[in-house]
N, C-alpha and C positions, 0 to 999 in steps of 0.2 A: 471461429473465433469462439471466443467464450462469450456462451450465451446465456440469458436470464435463465433463474434455475425455477423451477417451477412450485416449490414448496413455499409454505408461508414464513420461513425462517429466515431464507437467506435468498438475495436477490440474484446475487451472481454468483457464477461458479467463482471458487477461488485457489489459489494455490499455495501449499502450507509453507514454503520457501525455506528457510530463510534469503530473503533478497537484502545486501549491502544498501546502506545511504546514509542521509546526514540530515542532523534537525537544522536548520538554518534560523536560529533566534541570534540572541545576542553574543551567540559564541557558535561556531560549526562544530556540532557535537556529533561522533559517530552512533547511527544506530542499527536494529538488524531490524527487518519488517516482516511480519509471518500474515498468512491469512491474505494477501494480496490478491484482491481482483480489482475491477476497473473501476469500482464508485469506492474503495480504499483499502483499510488493511488493519494491523494491529504493530504498533511501535515500540520497542522497548527502549522507550524512554522514562528515566527516573525522574526528572526535574518536575518542579510543578507547573503543571499546566491545565488551569483550568477548562472547565467544557464549555463549550462553544467558541474559544479563542482560535483563532486560526494563524497560521506560521507557513512557509517553506519549507518542503522537502524533496529532497533528491534521493533517484532510487535506481541503482546500477541494474540493468533489464537485461545484465549478460546480452546476448546477440543483438539485441535492441538499443543497447548504450544506455547512456544515463539519461534521465527524465527528470524536469524539476517543477513537482506540481505546486498547490496551494491548498493546504490541510485544513480541517478545522475537526478539535477535538471532540468525539462524542462522548466518550466514559473514560474514565482512570480506574485501573486497579493498582497492585503493588507491584507489578512487573512493567506496566505502560500506560499506554493508551489506546485507543479504537479510534480511528479517525475514517471522514470521509473524504472526498477529493471533492473541489470545490472551482468550477469553471474552468475544466479539461477541455482542451478544443479536440478535433476529432482525430488529429495526427497522434496526439497524444494517449487518446482512448484505444485506436487501435495498437500502438505500441504495449501499451498494457494487456490487451486483450491476447494478442501474440507470445508476449511474454509467459503469461499466466497459462496459457496452453502448451506452450515448452515446457516449464515446467512441471506442470500436471503429466505430460507425458515421461517425462524425465521419473517420476517419481512412482509413476506408476510399472514401471521396469524393473525398479528396486526389489 
């Protein structure tokens, strides 16, 4: 499982990605999610999304299927928004961890 990182800069192990997903706001917007981990990720979403705002995000976790999470905006830059996941249940956390582990393994083989 994706374990906590002992470094002060990152709490969780991340998979670079990208993972396909959708920002479910006023309209369903396709997005790519990078640096995915059990705590959040970076979403290439260029529409206005203020810091602290929450929204629903679906992520295709490949073998784990699609997961729907509530995400809160941490910060924004010109290419997208950093998010943290809010209130993810144990099954969702386990599925995210397995997907991150698999992606990291695949990327290590390249």
